[in-house]
Structures are given as structure tokens and as C-alpha cells.
All heavy atoms as TSV, in Angstrom:
chain	resi	resn	atom	element	x	y	z
A	1	LEU	N	N	-6.215	-4.117	16.320
A	1	LEU	CA	C	-6.871	-4.902	15.135
A	1	LEU	C	C	-7.608	-6.090	15.596
A	1	LEU	O	O	-8.658	-6.372	15.064
A	1	LEU	CB	C	-5.792	-5.283	14.305
A	1	LEU	CG	C	-6.200	-6.075	12.966
A	1	LEU	CD1	C	-7.085	-5.272	12.136
A	1	LEU	CD2	C	-4.880	-6.357	12.031
A	2	ALA	N	N	-7.152	-6.909	16.675
A	2	ALA	CA	C	-7.812	-8.078	17.169
A	2	ALA	C	C	-9.185	-7.656	17.609
A	2	ALA	O	O	-10.234	-8.426	17.243
A	2	ALA	CB	C	-6.944	-8.849	18.207
A	3	PRO	N	N	-9.447	-6.603	18.396
A	3	PRO	CA	C	-10.802	-6.329	18.816
A	3	PRO	C	C	-11.693	-6.035	17.670
A	3	PRO	O	O	-12.900	-6.486	17.603
A	3	PRO	CB	C	-10.589	-5.114	19.685
A	3	PRO	CG	C	-9.302	-5.256	20.313
A	3	PRO	CD	C	-8.448	-5.784	19.105
A	4	TYR	N	N	-11.141	-5.418	16.618
A	4	TYR	CA	C	-12.026	-5.005	15.540
A	4	TYR	C	C	-12.452	-6.338	14.783
A	4	TYR	O	O	-13.535	-6.555	14.447
A	4	TYR	CB	C	-11.216	-3.991	14.567
A	4	TYR	CG	C	-11.786	-3.834	13.317
A	4	TYR	CD1	C	-12.979	-2.961	13.167
A	4	TYR	CD2	C	-11.498	-4.544	12.108
A	4	TYR	CE1	C	-13.545	-2.627	12.024
A	4	TYR	CE2	C	-12.188	-4.214	10.898
A	4	TYR	CZ	C	-13.141	-3.300	10.854
A	4	TYR	OH	O	-13.834	-3.098	9.629
A	5	LEU	N	N	-11.431	-7.224	14.521
A	5	LEU	CA	C	-11.714	-8.564	13.856
A	5	LEU	C	C	-12.748	-9.382	14.650
A	5	LEU	O	O	-13.557	-10.015	14.002
A	5	LEU	CB	C	-10.468	-9.369	13.603
A	5	LEU	CG	C	-9.451	-8.682	12.598
A	5	LEU	CD1	C	-8.213	-9.554	12.425
A	5	LEU	CD2	C	-10.105	-8.424	11.333
A	6	ARG	N	N	-12.716	-9.281	16.062
A	6	ARG	CA	C	-13.665	-10.134	16.813
A	6	ARG	C	C	-15.126	-9.594	16.608
A	6	ARG	O	O	-16.096	-10.334	16.969
A	6	ARG	CB	C	-13.231	-9.990	18.293
A	6	ARG	CG	C	-12.091	-10.857	18.635
A	6	ARG	CD	C	-11.825	-10.939	20.123
A	6	ARG	NE	N	-10.616	-11.451	20.334
A	6	ARG	CZ	C	-9.455	-10.903	20.613
A	6	ARG	NH1	N	-9.451	-9.636	20.794
A	6	ARG	NH2	N	-8.307	-11.613	20.870
A	7	ARG	N	N	-15.264	-8.363	16.220
A	7	ARG	CA	C	-16.710	-7.784	15.960
A	7	ARG	C	C	-17.128	-7.722	14.538
A	7	ARG	O	O	-18.104	-6.997	14.367
A	7	ARG	CB	C	-16.599	-6.296	16.660
A	7	ARG	CG	C	-16.472	-6.311	18.211
A	7	ARG	CD	C	-16.623	-4.940	18.762
A	7	ARG	NE	N	-15.989	-3.913	18.075
A	7	ARG	CZ	C	-14.853	-3.328	18.267
A	7	ARG	NH1	N	-14.090	-3.833	19.273
A	7	ARG	NH2	N	-14.294	-2.408	17.720
A	8	LEU	N	N	-16.439	-8.276	13.560
A	8	LEU	CA	C	-16.848	-8.243	12.295
A	8	LEU	C	C	-18.199	-8.722	12.106
A	8	LEU	O	O	-18.507	-9.821	12.598
A	8	LEU	CB	C	-15.966	-8.914	11.378
A	8	LEU	CG	C	-14.538	-8.256	11.041
A	8	LEU	CD1	C	-13.660	-9.277	10.203
A	8	LEU	CD2	C	-14.687	-6.899	10.337
A	9	PRO	N	N	-19.132	-8.080	11.349
A	9	PRO	CA	C	-20.437	-8.690	11.014
A	9	PRO	C	C	-20.289	-9.819	10.001
A	9	PRO	O	O	-19.293	-10.047	9.358
A	9	PRO	CB	C	-21.148	-7.434	10.425
A	9	PRO	CG	C	-20.023	-6.620	9.861
A	9	PRO	CD	C	-19.029	-6.797	10.721
A	10	ASP	N	N	-21.277	-10.647	9.966
A	10	ASP	CA	C	-21.228	-11.594	8.788
A	10	ASP	C	C	-21.291	-10.960	7.470
A	10	ASP	O	O	-21.845	-9.770	7.315
A	10	ASP	CB	C	-22.546	-12.397	8.823
A	10	ASP	CG	C	-22.633	-13.328	10.082
A	10	ASP	OD1	O	-21.468	-13.547	10.549
A	10	ASP	OD2	O	-23.621	-13.765	10.476
A	11	GLY	N	N	-20.848	-11.514	6.519
A	11	GLY	CA	C	-20.725	-10.965	5.140
A	11	GLY	C	C	-19.349	-10.446	4.739
A	11	GLY	O	O	-18.366	-10.753	5.435
A	12	LEU	N	N	-19.289	-9.674	3.737
A	12	LEU	CA	C	-18.088	-9.143	3.232
A	12	LEU	C	C	-17.756	-7.924	3.879
A	12	LEU	O	O	-18.500	-6.981	3.969
A	12	LEU	CB	C	-18.192	-9.038	1.534
A	12	LEU	CG	C	-17.034	-8.537	0.973
A	12	LEU	CD1	C	-15.890	-9.581	0.928
A	12	LEU	CD2	C	-17.318	-8.224	-0.546
A	13	THR	N	N	-16.384	-7.841	4.219
A	13	THR	CA	C	-15.901	-6.600	4.804
A	13	THR	C	C	-14.490	-6.349	4.247
A	13	THR	O	O	-13.652	-7.138	4.214
A	13	THR	CB	C	-15.782	-6.773	6.375
A	13	THR	OG1	O	-16.983	-6.964	6.941
A	13	THR	CG2	C	-15.257	-5.506	7.035
A	14	GLU	N	N	-14.352	-5.036	3.764
A	14	GLU	CA	C	-13.092	-4.559	3.339
A	14	GLU	C	C	-12.275	-3.864	4.400
A	14	GLU	O	O	-12.797	-3.077	4.918
A	14	GLU	CB	C	-13.248	-3.681	2.072
A	14	GLU	CG	C	-11.882	-3.252	1.538
A	14	GLU	CD	C	-12.012	-2.253	0.403
A	14	GLU	OE1	O	-13.132	-1.806	0.118
A	14	GLU	OE2	O	-10.902	-1.988	-0.184
A	15	VAL	N	N	-11.127	-4.376	4.535
A	15	VAL	CA	C	-10.119	-3.769	5.584
A	15	VAL	C	C	-8.930	-3.526	4.811
A	15	VAL	O	O	-8.384	-4.539	4.319
A	15	VAL	CB	C	-9.983	-4.577	6.809
A	15	VAL	CG1	C	-8.950	-3.924	7.858
A	15	VAL	CG2	C	-11.220	-5.094	7.472
A	16	PHE	N	N	-8.342	-2.369	4.790
A	16	PHE	CA	C	-7.121	-2.158	3.972
A	16	PHE	C	C	-6.010	-1.581	4.958
A	16	PHE	O	O	-6.314	-1.026	6.004
A	16	PHE	CB	C	-7.323	-1.207	2.795
A	16	PHE	CG	C	-7.967	0.137	3.113
A	16	PHE	CD1	C	-7.057	1.272	3.460
A	16	PHE	CD2	C	-9.247	0.298	3.342
A	16	PHE	CE1	C	-7.646	2.434	3.780
A	16	PHE	CE2	C	-9.865	1.615	3.476
A	16	PHE	CZ	C	-8.931	2.523	3.744
A	17	PHE	N	N	-4.873	-1.824	4.555
A	17	PHE	CA	C	-3.696	-1.431	5.390
A	17	PHE	C	C	-2.699	-0.698	4.574
A	17	PHE	O	O	-2.673	-0.773	3.392
A	17	PHE	CB	C	-3.130	-2.605	6.093
A	17	PHE	CG	C	-4.114	-3.318	6.926
A	17	PHE	CD1	C	-4.684	-4.446	6.325
A	17	PHE	CD2	C	-4.285	-3.028	8.283
A	17	PHE	CE1	C	-5.699	-5.142	7.129
A	17	PHE	CE2	C	-5.254	-3.736	9.022
A	17	PHE	CZ	C	-5.917	-4.778	8.438
A	18	HIS	N	N	-1.705	-0.097	5.327
A	18	HIS	CA	C	-0.540	0.609	4.587
A	18	HIS	C	C	0.757	0.204	5.272
A	18	HIS	O	O	1.402	1.103	5.955
A	18	HIS	CB	C	-0.753	2.163	4.640
A	18	HIS	CG	C	-1.849	2.607	3.904
A	18	HIS	ND1	N	-3.234	2.803	4.511
A	18	HIS	CD2	C	-2.208	2.818	2.552
A	18	HIS	CE1	C	-4.085	3.105	3.559
A	18	HIS	NE2	N	-3.450	3.112	2.419
A	19	PRO	N	N	1.086	-1.043	5.450
A	19	PRO	CA	C	2.238	-1.382	6.143
A	19	PRO	C	C	3.518	-1.082	5.455
A	19	PRO	O	O	3.534	-1.021	4.306
A	19	PRO	CB	C	2.147	-3.003	6.347
A	19	PRO	CG	C	1.279	-3.311	5.219
A	19	PRO	CD	C	0.428	-2.115	4.896
A	20	ALA	N	N	4.625	-0.876	6.227
A	20	ALA	CA	C	5.868	-0.635	5.729
A	20	ALA	C	C	6.873	-1.017	6.774
A	20	ALA	O	O	6.662	-0.882	7.987
A	20	ALA	CB	C	6.067	0.775	5.290
A	21	ASP	N	N	7.965	-1.515	6.385
A	21	ASP	CA	C	9.067	-1.808	7.403
A	21	ASP	C	C	9.886	-0.602	7.882
A	21	ASP	O	O	10.537	-0.673	8.954
A	21	ASP	CB	C	10.034	-2.872	6.867
A	21	ASP	CG	C	10.821	-2.484	5.649
A	21	ASP	OD1	O	10.607	-1.439	5.044
A	21	ASP	OD2	O	11.810	-3.215	5.280
A	22	ARG	N	N	9.768	0.554	7.182
A	22	ARG	CA	C	10.381	1.775	7.670
A	22	ARG	C	C	9.800	2.948	6.925
A	22	ARG	O	O	9.369	2.865	5.808
A	22	ARG	CB	C	12.032	1.802	7.466
A	22	ARG	CG	C	12.395	1.678	6.042
A	22	ARG	CD	C	13.940	1.498	5.911
A	22	ARG	NE	N	14.278	0.961	4.679
A	22	ARG	CZ	C	14.133	-0.298	4.223
A	22	ARG	NH1	N	13.699	-1.096	5.004
A	22	ARG	NH2	N	14.581	-0.614	2.994
A	23	PRO	N	N	9.863	4.019	7.560
A	23	PRO	CA	C	9.203	5.211	6.899
A	23	PRO	C	C	9.984	5.742	5.721
A	23	PRO	O	O	11.233	5.632	5.743
A	23	PRO	CB	C	9.121	6.331	7.979
A	23	PRO	CG	C	10.101	5.911	8.958
A	23	PRO	CD	C	10.364	4.311	8.910
A	24	THR	N	N	9.382	6.136	4.702
A	24	THR	CA	C	10.124	6.804	3.523
A	24	THR	C	C	9.648	8.264	3.572
A	24	THR	O	O	8.643	8.680	4.209
A	24	THR	CB	C	9.859	6.093	2.252
A	24	THR	OG1	O	8.314	6.257	2.065
A	24	THR	CG2	C	10.148	4.669	2.298
A	25	GLU	N	N	10.226	9.059	2.783
A	25	GLU	CA	C	9.819	10.558	2.651
A	25	GLU	C	C	8.422	10.585	2.160
A	25	GLU	O	O	7.696	11.419	2.775
A	25	GLU	CB	C	10.841	11.327	1.788
A	25	GLU	CG	C	10.622	12.816	1.949
A	25	GLU	CD	C	10.852	13.311	3.308
A	25	GLU	OE1	O	11.830	12.777	4.130
A	25	GLU	OE2	O	10.174	14.143	3.884
A	26	PRO	N	N	8.123	9.998	1.118
A	26	PRO	CA	C	6.658	10.076	0.648
A	26	PRO	C	C	5.695	9.609	1.796
A	26	PRO	O	O	4.584	10.297	1.940
A	26	PRO	CB	C	6.483	9.264	-0.542
A	26	PRO	CG	C	7.938	9.101	-1.099
A	26	PRO	CD	C	8.709	9.214	0.166
A	27	LEU	N	N	5.924	8.462	2.543
A	27	LEU	CA	C	4.983	8.174	3.583
A	27	LEU	C	C	4.983	9.095	4.696
A	27	LEU	O	O	3.849	9.461	5.190
A	27	LEU	CB	C	5.521	6.821	4.242
A	27	LEU	CG	C	5.293	5.584	3.294
A	27	LEU	CD1	C	5.881	4.358	3.880
A	27	LEU	CD2	C	3.811	5.293	2.837
A	28	LEU	N	N	6.043	9.693	5.016
A	28	LEU	CA	C	6.010	10.756	6.078
A	28	LEU	C	C	5.301	11.987	5.771
A	28	LEU	O	O	4.695	12.618	6.473
A	28	LEU	CB	C	7.572	11.060	6.423
A	28	LEU	CG	C	8.352	9.948	7.142
A	28	LEU	CD1	C	9.759	10.396	7.330
A	28	LEU	CD2	C	7.643	9.674	8.581
A	29	THR	N	N	5.390	12.285	4.387
A	29	THR	CA	C	4.690	13.493	3.907
A	29	THR	C	C	3.147	13.150	3.797
A	29	THR	O	O	2.445	14.052	4.300
A	29	THR	CB	C	5.239	13.891	2.509
A	29	THR	OG1	O	6.717	14.113	2.691
A	29	THR	CG2	C	4.516	15.203	2.002
A	30	MET	N	N	2.780	12.073	3.241
A	30	MET	CA	C	1.346	11.821	2.885
A	30	MET	C	C	0.645	11.248	4.117
A	30	MET	O	O	-0.652	11.468	4.319
A	30	MET	CB	C	1.223	10.871	1.729
A	30	MET	CG	C	1.765	11.461	0.484
A	30	MET	SD	S	1.514	10.351	-0.872
A	30	MET	CE	C	2.431	8.883	-0.505
A	31	GLN	N	N	1.269	10.609	5.035
A	31	GLN	CA	C	0.642	9.961	6.150
A	31	GLN	C	C	1.392	10.281	7.363
A	31	GLN	O	O	1.861	9.257	8.171
A	31	GLN	CB	C	0.542	8.482	5.886
A	31	GLN	CG	C	-0.370	8.182	4.697
A	31	GLN	CD	C	-0.467	6.706	4.447
A	31	GLN	OE1	O	0.417	5.893	4.495
A	31	GLN	NE2	N	-1.574	6.238	4.008
A	32	HIS	N	N	1.644	11.594	7.771
A	32	HIS	CA	C	2.320	12.013	8.895
A	32	HIS	C	C	1.779	11.296	10.204
A	32	HIS	O	O	0.391	11.229	10.372
A	32	HIS	CB	C	2.305	13.468	8.979
A	32	HIS	CG	C	3.130	13.955	10.215
A	32	HIS	ND1	N	4.401	13.894	10.296
A	32	HIS	CD2	C	2.543	14.472	11.337
A	32	HIS	CE1	C	4.696	14.338	11.570
A	32	HIS	NE2	N	3.638	14.716	12.216
A	33	GLY	N	N	2.516	10.602	10.942
A	33	GLY	CA	C	2.098	10.149	12.174
A	33	GLY	C	C	1.605	8.593	12.117
A	33	GLY	O	O	1.240	8.008	13.094
A	34	TYR	N	N	1.404	8.161	10.860
A	34	TYR	CA	C	0.919	6.846	10.633
A	34	TYR	C	C	1.904	5.797	11.032
A	34	TYR	O	O	3.111	6.012	10.732
A	34	TYR	CB	C	0.596	6.557	9.198
A	34	TYR	CG	C	-0.467	5.477	8.962
A	34	TYR	CD1	C	-1.771	5.571	8.910
A	34	TYR	CD2	C	0.238	4.164	8.810
A	34	TYR	CE1	C	-2.592	4.475	8.704
A	34	TYR	CE2	C	-0.693	3.088	8.492
A	34	TYR	CZ	C	-2.059	3.198	8.479
A	34	TYR	OH	O	-2.903	2.154	8.214
A	35	GLU	N	N	1.624	4.854	11.773
A	35	GLU	CA	C	2.605	3.792	12.353
A	35	GLU	C	C	2.601	2.608	11.414
A	35	GLU	O	O	2.271	1.649	11.675
A	35	GLU	CB	C	2.237	3.491	13.814
A	35	GLU	CG	C	2.265	4.737	14.671
A	35	GLU	CD	C	2.242	4.305	16.144
A	35	GLU	OE1	O	2.749	3.315	16.463
A	35	GLU	OE2	O	1.660	5.155	16.817
A	36	HIS	N	N	3.310	2.771	10.290
A	36	HIS	CA	C	3.437	1.647	9.287
A	36	HIS	C	C	4.137	0.537	9.787
A	36	HIS	O	O	3.653	-0.675	9.551
A	36	HIS	CB	C	4.246	2.306	8.012
A	36	HIS	CG	C	3.508	3.466	7.418
A	36	HIS	ND1	N	2.496	3.278	6.503
A	36	HIS	CD2	C	3.647	4.754	7.557
A	36	HIS	CE1	C	2.210	4.446	5.993
A	36	HIS	NE2	N	2.831	5.381	6.666
A	37	ALA	N	N	5.366	0.706	10.548
A	37	ALA	CA	C	6.008	-0.525	10.967
A	37	ALA	C	C	5.254	-1.297	11.970
A	37	ALA	O	O	5.263	-2.523	12.156
A	37	ALA	CB	C	7.286	0.080	11.507
A	38	VAL	N	N	4.585	-0.513	12.916
A	38	VAL	CA	C	3.704	-1.285	13.970
A	38	VAL	C	C	2.550	-2.014	13.261
A	38	VAL	O	O	2.233	-3.092	13.585
A	38	VAL	CB	C	3.111	-0.086	14.884
A	38	VAL	CG1	C	2.027	-0.800	15.806
A	38	VAL	CG2	C	4.288	0.522	15.666
A	39	GLU	N	N	1.973	-1.376	12.221
A	39	GLU	CA	C	0.989	-2.195	11.463
A	39	GLU	C	C	1.510	-3.450	10.819
A	39	GLU	O	O	0.892	-4.398	10.800
A	39	GLU	CB	C	0.428	-1.130	10.360
A	39	GLU	CG	C	-0.845	-1.743	9.759
A	39	GLU	CD	C	-1.457	-0.699	8.848
A	39	GLU	OE1	O	-1.081	-0.613	7.743
A	39	GLU	OE2	O	-2.425	-0.021	9.292
A	40	LEU	N	N	2.693	-3.293	10.343
A	40	LEU	CA	C	3.356	-4.474	9.641
A	40	LEU	C	C	3.546	-5.587	10.660
A	40	LEU	O	O	3.234	-6.707	10.346
A	40	LEU	CB	C	4.596	-4.098	8.965
A	40	LEU	CG	C	5.365	-5.293	8.327
A	40	LEU	CD1	C	4.533	-5.912	7.185
A	40	LEU	CD2	C	6.882	-4.786	7.718
A	41	GLN	N	N	3.986	-5.187	11.904
A	41	GLN	CA	C	4.347	-6.083	12.847
A	41	GLN	C	C	2.967	-6.802	13.228
A	41	GLN	O	O	3.044	-7.999	13.558
A	41	GLN	CB	C	4.950	-5.410	14.043
A	41	GLN	CG	C	5.287	-6.304	15.083
A	41	GLN	CD	C	6.017	-5.578	16.186
A	41	GLN	OE1	O	5.950	-4.263	16.417
A	41	GLN	NE2	N	6.750	-6.255	17.195
A	42	ALA	N	N	1.886	-5.995	13.398
A	42	ALA	CA	C	0.635	-6.567	13.866
A	42	ALA	C	C	0.092	-7.640	12.711
A	42	ALA	O	O	-0.425	-8.597	13.105
A	42	ALA	CB	C	-0.452	-5.504	14.074
A	43	LEU	N	N	0.187	-7.176	11.454
A	43	LEU	CA	C	-0.297	-8.133	10.326
A	43	LEU	C	C	0.529	-9.440	10.238
A	43	LEU	O	O	0.050	-10.350	9.703
A	43	LEU	CB	C	-0.193	-7.209	9.131
A	43	LEU	CG	C	-1.200	-6.157	8.939
A	43	LEU	CD1	C	-0.939	-5.275	7.700
A	43	LEU	CD2	C	-2.679	-6.732	9.014
A	44	CYS	N	N	1.842	-9.332	10.687
A	44	CYS	CA	C	2.572	-10.543	10.632
A	44	CYS	C	C	2.570	-11.397	11.908
A	44	CYS	O	O	3.228	-12.417	12.050
A	44	CYS	CB	C	4.089	-10.158	10.331
A	44	CYS	SG	S	4.317	-9.419	8.736
A	45	SER	N	N	1.802	-10.993	12.800
A	45	SER	CA	C	1.647	-11.605	14.115
A	45	SER	C	C	1.010	-12.975	14.138
A	45	SER	O	O	-0.144	-13.139	13.537
A	45	SER	CB	C	0.932	-10.743	15.086
A	45	SER	OG	O	0.467	-11.647	16.267
A	46	PRO	N	N	1.716	-14.050	14.473
A	46	PRO	CA	C	1.143	-15.341	14.612
A	46	PRO	C	C	-0.129	-15.263	15.331
A	46	PRO	O	O	-1.143	-16.116	15.064
A	46	PRO	CB	C	2.110	-16.334	15.218
A	46	PRO	CG	C	3.473	-15.526	15.068
A	46	PRO	CD	C	3.013	-14.069	15.010
A	47	ARG	N	N	-0.254	-14.585	16.459
A	47	ARG	CA	C	-1.526	-14.493	17.260
A	47	ARG	C	C	-2.578	-14.016	16.448
A	47	ARG	O	O	-3.852	-14.427	16.590
A	47	ARG	CB	C	-1.214	-13.558	18.548
A	47	ARG	CG	C	-0.453	-14.322	19.484
A	47	ARG	CD	C	-0.101	-13.513	20.736
A	47	ARG	NE	N	-1.107	-12.408	21.012
A	47	ARG	CZ	C	-0.854	-11.371	21.780
A	47	ARG	NH1	N	0.285	-11.351	22.388
A	47	ARG	NH2	N	-1.816	-10.558	21.961
A	48	LEU	N	N	-2.377	-13.040	15.645
A	48	LEU	CA	C	-3.392	-12.435	14.652
A	48	LEU	C	C	-3.892	-13.558	13.661
A	48	LEU	O	O	-4.998	-13.668	13.393
A	48	LEU	CB	C	-2.909	-11.164	13.981
A	48	LEU	CG	C	-4.092	-10.512	13.215
A	48	LEU	CD1	C	-5.168	-9.935	14.085
A	48	LEU	CD2	C	-3.449	-9.439	12.258
A	49	ARG	N	N	-2.882	-14.310	13.113
A	49	ARG	CA	C	-3.308	-15.329	12.188
A	49	ARG	C	C	-4.162	-16.456	12.889
A	49	ARG	O	O	-5.143	-16.781	12.316
A	49	ARG	CB	C	-2.086	-15.972	11.581
A	49	ARG	CG	C	-2.226	-16.988	10.600
A	49	ARG	CD	C	-3.144	-16.313	9.516
A	49	ARG	NE	N	-2.982	-17.159	8.215
A	49	ARG	CZ	C	-3.524	-16.825	7.242
A	49	ARG	NH1	N	-4.277	-15.745	7.043
A	49	ARG	NH2	N	-3.425	-17.602	6.087
A	50	GLN	N	N	-3.870	-16.716	14.048
A	50	GLN	CA	C	-4.551	-17.674	14.939
A	50	GLN	C	C	-5.974	-17.177	15.170
A	50	GLN	O	O	-6.986	-17.938	14.946
A	50	GLN	CB	C	-3.879	-18.065	16.104
A	50	GLN	CG	C	-4.498	-19.181	16.902
A	50	GLN	CD	C	-4.406	-20.500	16.143
A	50	GLN	OE1	O	-3.266	-20.848	15.641
A	50	GLN	NE2	N	-5.501	-21.262	15.890
A	51	LEU	N	N	-6.147	-15.849	15.437
A	51	LEU	CA	C	-7.443	-15.339	15.679
A	51	LEU	C	C	-8.291	-15.262	14.324
A	51	LEU	O	O	-9.429	-15.685	14.351
A	51	LEU	CB	C	-7.360	-13.827	16.118
A	51	LEU	CG	C	-8.656	-13.114	16.237
A	51	LEU	CD1	C	-9.583	-13.652	17.210
A	51	LEU	CD2	C	-8.294	-11.603	16.394
A	52	ILE	N	N	-7.720	-15.092	13.283
A	52	ILE	CA	C	-8.381	-15.141	11.902
A	52	ILE	C	C	-8.781	-16.608	11.733
A	52	ILE	O	O	-10.063	-16.848	11.385
A	52	ILE	CB	C	-7.363	-14.593	10.828
A	52	ILE	CG1	C	-7.308	-13.157	10.841
A	52	ILE	CG2	C	-7.981	-15.033	9.475
A	52	ILE	CD1	C	-6.191	-12.532	10.054
A	53	ASN	N	N	-7.937	-17.522	11.968
A	53	ASN	CA	C	-8.423	-18.930	11.743
A	53	ASN	C	C	-9.422	-19.384	12.620
A	53	ASN	O	O	-10.383	-20.008	12.301
A	53	ASN	CB	C	-7.157	-19.807	11.837
A	53	ASN	CG	C	-6.199	-19.591	10.689
A	53	ASN	OD1	O	-6.399	-19.154	9.608
A	53	ASN	ND2	N	-4.845	-20.042	10.936
A	54	ASP	N	N	-9.240	-19.053	13.952
A	54	ASP	CA	C	-10.223	-19.491	14.921
A	54	ASP	C	C	-11.650	-18.899	14.779
A	54	ASP	O	O	-12.621	-19.372	15.153
A	54	ASP	CB	C	-9.769	-19.252	16.321
A	54	ASP	CG	C	-8.510	-19.978	16.717
A	54	ASP	OD1	O	-8.218	-20.933	16.047
A	54	ASP	OD2	O	-7.899	-19.653	17.797
A	55	SER	N	N	-11.581	-17.572	14.133
A	55	SER	CA	C	-12.869	-16.949	14.021
A	55	SER	C	C	-13.640	-17.251	12.707
A	55	SER	O	O	-14.713	-16.747	12.444
A	55	SER	CB	C	-12.614	-15.347	13.952
A	55	SER	OG	O	-12.064	-14.949	15.137
A	56	GLY	N	N	-12.966	-18.091	11.826
A	56	GLY	CA	C	-13.625	-18.409	10.650
A	56	GLY	C	C	-13.596	-17.272	9.548
A	56	GLY	O	O	-14.273	-17.457	8.618
A	57	ILE	N	N	-12.736	-16.349	9.693
A	57	ILE	CA	C	-12.591	-15.257	8.782
A	57	ILE	C	C	-11.848	-15.810	7.646
A	57	ILE	O	O	-10.859	-16.566	7.592
A	57	ILE	CB	C	-11.760	-14.038	9.322
A	57	ILE	CG1	C	-12.546	-13.588	10.497
A	57	ILE	CG2	C	-11.524	-13.099	8.269
A	57	ILE	CD1	C	-11.814	-12.528	11.286
A	58	ARG	N	N	-12.430	-15.597	6.412
A	58	ARG	CA	C	-11.782	-16.002	5.172
A	58	ARG	C	C	-11.123	-14.838	4.519
A	58	ARG	O	O	-11.976	-13.885	4.048
A	58	ARG	CB	C	-12.772	-16.715	4.298
A	58	ARG	CG	C	-12.010	-17.448	3.068
A	58	ARG	CD	C	-12.978	-18.298	2.363
A	58	ARG	NE	N	-13.823	-17.771	1.377
A	58	ARG	CZ	C	-13.473	-17.275	0.224
A	58	ARG	NH1	N	-12.296	-17.328	-0.160
A	58	ARG	NH2	N	-14.381	-16.773	-0.636
A	59	LEU	N	N	-9.858	-14.824	4.286
A	59	LEU	CA	C	-9.187	-13.789	3.555
A	59	LEU	C	C	-9.295	-13.874	2.046
A	59	LEU	O	O	-9.338	-14.996	1.725
A	59	LEU	CB	C	-7.739	-13.686	4.074
A	59	LEU	CG	C	-7.468	-13.548	5.360
A	59	LEU	CD1	C	-5.947	-13.554	5.747
A	59	LEU	CD2	C	-8.043	-12.250	6.033
A	60	THR	N	N	-9.410	-12.943	1.388
A	60	THR	CA	C	-9.631	-13.078	-0.058
A	60	THR	C	C	-9.030	-11.786	-0.729
A	60	THR	O	O	-8.337	-10.990	-0.128
A	60	THR	CB	C	-11.121	-13.109	-0.405
A	60	THR	OG1	O	-11.250	-13.317	-1.832
A	60	THR	CG2	C	-11.909	-11.804	-0.111
A	61	ASN	N	N	-9.260	-11.637	-1.953
A	61	ASN	CA	C	-8.628	-10.330	-2.744
A	61	ASN	C	C	-9.735	-10.101	-3.831
A	61	ASN	O	O	-10.650	-10.736	-4.037
A	61	ASN	CB	C	-7.287	-10.705	-3.249
A	61	ASN	CG	C	-7.237	-11.931	-4.230
A	61	ASN	OD1	O	-8.048	-12.016	-5.174
A	61	ASN	ND2	N	-6.352	-12.882	-3.894
A	62	PHE	N	N	-9.376	-8.996	-4.568
A	62	PHE	CA	C	-10.363	-8.444	-5.488
A	62	PHE	C	C	-10.483	-9.367	-6.665
A	62	PHE	O	O	-11.444	-9.578	-7.330
A	62	PHE	CB	C	-10.052	-7.048	-5.910
A	62	PHE	CG	C	-10.388	-6.014	-4.943
A	62	PHE	CD1	C	-9.507	-5.335	-4.232
A	62	PHE	CD2	C	-11.755	-5.806	-4.602
A	62	PHE	CE1	C	-9.832	-4.471	-3.213
A	62	PHE	CE2	C	-12.172	-4.892	-3.682
A	62	PHE	CZ	C	-11.217	-4.182	-3.059
A	63	ARG	N	N	-9.276	-10.069	-7.025
A	63	ARG	CA	C	-9.411	-10.892	-8.160
A	63	ARG	C	C	-10.146	-12.155	-7.826
A	63	ARG	O	O	-11.093	-12.629	-8.785
A	63	ARG	CB	C	-7.941	-11.507	-8.383
A	63	ARG	CG	C	-7.912	-12.370	-9.612
A	63	ARG	CD	C	-6.507	-12.914	-9.831
A	63	ARG	NE	N	-5.727	-11.790	-10.430
A	63	ARG	CZ	C	-4.489	-11.724	-10.294
A	63	ARG	NH1	N	-3.689	-12.589	-9.708
A	63	ARG	NH2	N	-3.732	-10.686	-10.825
A	64	GLU	N	N	-10.139	-12.550	-6.602
A	64	GLU	CA	C	-11.101	-13.784	-6.314
A	64	GLU	C	C	-12.517	-13.182	-6.255
A	64	GLU	O	O	-13.379	-14.062	-6.789
A	64	GLU	CB	C	-10.653	-14.364	-5.009
A	64	GLU	CG	C	-11.495	-15.597	-4.543
A	64	GLU	CD	C	-11.052	-16.249	-3.300
A	64	GLU	OE1	O	-9.947	-15.911	-2.846
A	64	GLU	OE2	O	-11.866	-16.946	-2.767
A	65	LEU	N	N	-12.863	-12.056	-5.749
A	65	LEU	CA	C	-14.270	-11.651	-5.737
A	65	LEU	C	C	-14.745	-11.342	-7.143
A	65	LEU	O	O	-15.965	-11.702	-7.352
A	65	LEU	CB	C	-14.197	-10.384	-4.936
A	65	LEU	CG	C	-13.907	-10.501	-3.388
A	65	LEU	CD1	C	-13.887	-9.253	-2.735
A	65	LEU	CD2	C	-14.936	-11.380	-2.780
A	66	ALA	N	N	-13.815	-10.872	-8.045
A	66	ALA	CA	C	-14.326	-10.654	-9.429
A	66	ALA	C	C	-14.782	-12.017	-10.053
A	66	ALA	O	O	-15.649	-11.994	-11.006
A	66	ALA	CB	C	-13.333	-9.863	-10.090
A	67	SER	N	N	-14.092	-13.048	-9.796
A	67	SER	CA	C	-14.250	-14.298	-10.381
A	67	SER	C	C	-15.609	-14.920	-9.905
A	67	SER	O	O	-16.194	-15.715	-10.693
A	67	SER	CB	C	-13.090	-15.320	-10.328
A	67	SER	OG	O	-13.106	-15.661	-8.959
A	68	ILE	N	N	-16.115	-14.482	-8.788
A	68	ILE	CA	C	-17.293	-15.078	-8.265
A	68	ILE	C	C	-18.557	-14.527	-9.050
A	68	ILE	O	O	-19.561	-15.103	-9.214
A	68	ILE	CB	C	-17.497	-14.763	-6.788
A	68	ILE	CG1	C	-16.285	-15.536	-6.029
A	68	ILE	CG2	C	-18.828	-15.131	-6.136
A	68	ILE	CD1	C	-16.126	-15.160	-4.535
A	69	GLY	N	N	-18.483	-13.240	-9.419
A	69	GLY	CA	C	-19.519	-12.524	-10.171
A	69	GLY	C	C	-19.833	-11.343	-9.836
A	69	GLY	O	O	-20.692	-10.637	-9.958
């Protein structure tokens, strides 16, 4: 994830995730082989948060974007 974030172009970019702390039957069926727990661990990493802050990346959500216009 870090190398991807370092190469983000200027402007708005949507990145979505499917983190989970453990696999469930629906997750195993619909997303076989997806590493949900690894993804959750990466997203909670203080190093990743520091990279986001140092890179000037601003996190947002659809509600905020809708209010802009």
C-alpha cells in the first residue's frame, strides 16, 4: 500500500478496502484468497498513517465530497 500511496497523482483518487479481523464464511466464499486481516493490519499501521500525513494526502469520504458540490 505504501508504494501505491507514494505514487498517487494530484487530484481525487478513490481507494477502497475490505478489511476484517477474521474470515467469515461469506468472505471466504465471495473473496477467496483475499487477505482481509493483513489489509486491516496495514490500514491500522502507524507507519502508514505517518506516510499519509507526510505526503499531504487528505482522507475524506463521500459525505464530505457531496457537500462540496
